[in-house]
N, C-alpha and C positions, 0 to 999 in steps of 0.2 A: 403358457410352462412354468414349472416349480423353479426354486429360486437354484435348487442344485443343478438343475439344466441350464439354466440362465448363467450362472458363473464358469460352465463347463464350455457354454458356447463362446464367452467372451474371453477367456482363456486358449480356447483353438482358435478363434480369429486373430488375436494377439500374437500367437505362434505363428500362421501363415502370413501374417504381415511381417513379422522378422526374416523369415525365412524368403518370403518375395524378396524385399529391398536386400538381401544379402545377397539374391542371386544375378541382382542387376549390374551390369556392367562398367565396373568404377570407373573407366576413361570416360564414358558416355555421360554419368548421372554425377558423379562429384560427389564430395563429401559434404557440401553443405546441402545439395540436394537429398541425398542419402538422409540424412538426419532431418530434413523438414519431411519428406515421405512419410517417417515414421510417427512424426509428432502428426500429421495431418491423420494418417491413418489410426493413430491411437483415438484422437479427439471423435473421429465416426462410430468407432465402435462404444465409447462412450456416451456418445448421443442418444444410443437406445436404451440406458438406464433405467430411466421413469416406466418405459414398458415392460422390461425385465425383472425389476425389483421392486418390493412394495415397502419395504423399507431402508434406513441406511446401513444395517449390520452387514449386508454381504459388500456393498460398495465397498465399506472401511476394509472388510478381508480382503478382497480383491487389491486396493490399494496398498496394503503393508507386502502381500504375496508381490507386488508390483515393483514395490521397494526394494524389498528383497533380493528379489532377480535381478532389477537391474543393478542392485548393488555389488552384486556375485561379479556381473560383466564387468564391473568396474576392477574388481580387486581380485578375482580368481585369474591366474595367466591364461588357462586353457579356456577359460571363456572369451577372457578379451581378445584372444587371437581368433575364435571362431567369429564372435557376434561385435565385438569392439569397434569394427571401422565403422560400422552402421550408425552407431552414436557418436564417438569419440575420434572423428577423422577429421574434426575440426580445428585449429589453431588454438581457440580462444577457449578458457577455462571456464566451464559451466556444470551446471549441477542440475539442469533443467529437467531432465528425465525423471528425477526421484523427486521434484518438485510436482511435477506435472500430475501424478496419481493422488497425493495429498489435495493441491488446489480442486478436482473432480470432486473426490469426498466429501470435503469442506461444504463446498455449493450443492452437494445432492443433500445435505443434511438440512441446510441452511432452508434449502427451497420448500420444503414440509411436502412433498408430493404435487408441487404446482410444475409442471413439465415444463413452461414457457419459461419459469425462472433458473431452470437449470439449463435448458437447451441454449438458451441466447449466451450465457457466461461460457459454456464450452464450447459453442462455436465460434467466438471470440479466441478462445484458448487454442482451437484447433487451426484454426485459417489466419486469422490475424496478423500474429507474429510470423507466420510461416510466410506470409507475402511480404511483411517488410522485409526482413532478412534476404530473399531472393531478388526482391526491384532494387535493395540499397546497395547489393551486391554487384549487382549487373549496370545499374544507373545511376548510382548515387554520386552526385558531383557536390553537392552545397554541404559541408560538415560542419557539425556542433559536438560541442564536449560532453562525455559522459564519463562516470567512475572506470569504465572498462577503456577508454580511448574516444572516439568518436562516433558519431553515427551521422546519418545522410536525411535532409528534409525529404528527399523524394521517397526513402524509405518509410519514413513517418508516414508521410502521404498514402502510401499504400497501404500502411496497418488503418489509417484513418476510414478511409474507403472502403475496406473491406471487412471492417468491423461494423459501419452503416448497415451494408447489405446483409450479412450475419445478424443482423437485429432486427432490420425491417423486414424480411421474410417470413421468419418465426411468428413474430407480432401480427402482421396482416393475417397469418392462416388462423392464429386462435382468438382472431374475433375483434383486434384492436381497432379502433376507428382508424382510418387511413392518414389522416392529419396528423393525429397524436403517435400514432407508429411511424411516420417519417420524422416527427422532433425528437421523440426517443432514440430513435435510430441516430439521428445526428449528433444528439449529445455523446451516444457510447460511443461512436465513431470518434469525436475530439476527445472522450475520455481513453479510449483506448490508445489512443496516439501518446497521448502525455504518458502513460502507465507504463506503454512499451518501451519508450525514449528513457525512464529513469529507471528502470528496472538492470539490475545487474546479473551476474551468474546465474541467469536463468530463474530469477524470482519472480518474472513477470507470469510465468506459470502459477505461482499463487495470488499474486498482486492482480493481476488481470482480472480472473472469473470473478473474485471477491470483490474488487473494485465497481464492477460491471452489474454483480449481483445487488449491492447496496443500492447503486444509481437505478435499477430496474425497479426495487423494491419502494423506495420512496417516491419514483413518478409513477407509481402503480394507479395512485387515485389522482392525479393531478389531472388539471383541465389544459386547454390549449396555452391562455393567457401566463399561465404559471411556465409551462411547459419555452415558450417562447424566450422568458425573461431567463431562462437557464441557459438556452443555447445561446441567447445573446452575451450573459457572464462570461460563460467558460470559453465562447470564441473570441471573446475580447482579451483573457487572461491567456489563452492559448496563443495568441498572435505578439502579445507582449514577451511571454516567457520564452518564445524563438526569436523573434528580431530585436529587442531591445537591446544591446550591448554597451550601454554606459555603466561605469561604476566598475570596480574590482572588488568589492566586497564579498560576492557570489559567484560561481561560475555556471554554466548553461546547466548541469545536472541540478544544481540547488534552484535556479530560476523554475525549470520545469517543473518539481518536486513543489515549489510554494506555491504554483498555479493552481496543482491538484489538491494539496492541503485546504488552500482558502476555498477554493469552488464546493469541498465536501465540506466543510463546517457551514457554510452558507446554507449549500442543498438540503443537508440533514438538519440543521437546527434553526435555522433562519438568520437575521440580521443579530440577534443576542450572542451566538455564538461566536460572531466576529468580534466584540468587546474582549475577550481576554487576550486573543494574540495581539489585538491594537495594542493594548494597555502594555504585554510586554515590548512588541516592538519600540513602541513610545519610552519604555523607562531603558530597553539597551540604548537607545540614539542618546537620550538628552538627561537621563538619570544616574545611570552608572559611569561610573569614573572610566574613560578611556584607557585601552592598552596601551602601555606604552610601546612606541614603535608602529603604532596603525595594530587593527585586527586584522588578523591572518583571514586570507580569502577561503571559504569555506565552500562544499559540496555536497553532493547529495545525503553522507552519511548526516552532516549537522540536523538538514532540515528533518529526515527522519526519527532521528535521537531527540530533537526537541519535541517534533510531532508524535512522537508515540501514544500518549496519553490522549491527545485530541483522535486520531485514527482510531485508537481502541474504542472509545466512547461513539464515534461516527458509526461504528460497525455494529455496536452492541444496540444503540439507541435506534436504529433502522430497523433492527428484528425485533425487537422488545420496546415498541413505543410508549411514551409517557414523558411527565413533565420533570421528573428526576433529574434526567442525565446532565442537565447544564452546571447542577453542584460538581460533582467526581471531573467532569470535564475541564470545571474552573481551576480545582483543587493540583489537577495533573500540569496546568500551566503555571500555575503561581507558584509549584515548586521547581520547575525548570527557570522559572525569574528570578525565587531566591537561590537557585544553585549556579545560574549565570553573574549574579550581583556578586557574591560570594566571593566567584573566582576573580573578576575585575577587580573587585576591593584588596584582595591578594595581589594582584598585579602592580596598581597602584598606590596600594599603602603596604609596603612588607614590613613596616615596624610594628604592623599590629600583630595579636595571636589571631590563631583559627577560631577561638571563639567568639572574636571582635568581626572576623570577616563575617562569619555565619551570622550574627546577629544583625550586621546590616544589611545583607541581605535578604535574611526573612523578614525583617521588618519591611522593608521596602516592598516585598511581594505582597503580604497581608495587608499591609495599609491601602495600596492601592486594588488588589482583587476582592477582596472581601466585601467592602462596603460599594464596591460597583455591582457585584452580587445581591446582595441585600436591595439596591436600587431597582435593578431591572426586575427581580422577584418578588419586589414590595414585601420582602421578608418572610413568605408564606409558606415557601417550598420547602425548607428544612425548617428541624424542630433545634430550640437553642443549643442545647446538649451535642446535636448534631455538627452546629456551628462551631461549638468550643472544639469537638475532636478533630474535624477538618483541619481547623487552622492550626491544631498539634501535630496532625499527620503533615502538614507542609513542613513546619519546624524539624518535623523528627527525620522525613526525606532528605531536607538537606544536609542535616547533621550527618546522616549517615553515608552521603556521597564527601563530606569534607574530611570526615575519616578515611574513606574508602580510598579517596584520590590523594596519596601521599605526596606528589608533586604538583600542589594545585596550580602554581604559577605557569610550568612550563611543563605538560606531560610528556612523557615517552611517546607515545601514541596519541594524537588529538583523535584519531577516528574511535579508538577505544574508550576515550572519554564521553563520547556522546552515547555510546551504548550503556555508561554508566548513569549517567544523566537518565536516559530512556527507562533503564529500571527503576532507578530512584523515584521519579516523578509517575509511574504508573503505580508503584506501593501506594503515594500519595492518594491518587485516582481510587483506590481500590478502599482506601480507609475511610473517605468519604461517601462511598457506595454503601460500604458495611453498615456504619455508622449513623447515618444522614438522618436516619428515624427516631434517634435519642432522645 
């Protein structure tokens, strides 16, 4: 089948899907089931892409067209009256249908023609989330906190079991050794459970396929002992995140996100990639001044904001493998450390100037993180000029944040502050990558 015919077939199938779901009696189906039928149907259609298209261009074209069409259903009154009930009958706010095509196109591009690396993430996207929503709505009793309210342990378990099945079957068919296939499936089941649990406003439609792709790519060449170790670590992190209730510094969503972050850092980069976040946490607890009145309780947004450079480096390192990614990764977390320390000094030492807060924060981050990186790499991975530019990048990123955030001690929006930190620390990581060979 040529590309044009394949695109026409996909568009026709999606039109039939929407028409068929709209024709179902709403009193029998209900808003949630109607939405999930569309979700699963779109996923089934997308699973055909490796056999319809030889490159990512038509997939991206279909993705853009789908986003435009679904956006029109949201905004054009006549289309919303005709089709809006299929997607927008639930009470919660979600942009999931717009993220879905983008998640599919991104994974298709990253898979580079390997069908199993595309099929497994899209199968998880199509079925795991739907299973969790339907089971949680019908049988969910044990609740935990998320950014959007609460979710149920029963629904999360359904996500995990469905993700396991959606992984194991394609891997077995593609020729994986049964033991390895089962271990990878358990990994993706646990990972799917965690990612779906922490996602909000439909962002699991992007996070889940990308997370599954990265894990598949990393696990592709692993033997049984390595896979067993990863299953053990992720199972332990999942249990702690779901059932540990001590302390009030972070809520359930932050704890779950922390489990995902720590696992990904270790799974992609090895134990050395745990050193920078451990230093950041140790300095937060022991070296930075305490916040007056105690630190506020943090949620998922804080973990995403602080972990943004780590997540970005993990994704890139899983695709473009090499020894150099530890440096930009370290710089991004060093920039976060400098920023957080600057804020803490501003709260505890209000008589100081902004320049003094910034200098104290940067000194703490650079003095701790850069020598530890040199010790881990034995000074061989980055040229001296690159080291200097990287340290300067941390200082510039922290300075940019201190200037950008007008109310350093107590911002109007703590969530917005975390996104500002994410942007600033990503800039430091990018500087480290661009200039590390000077």
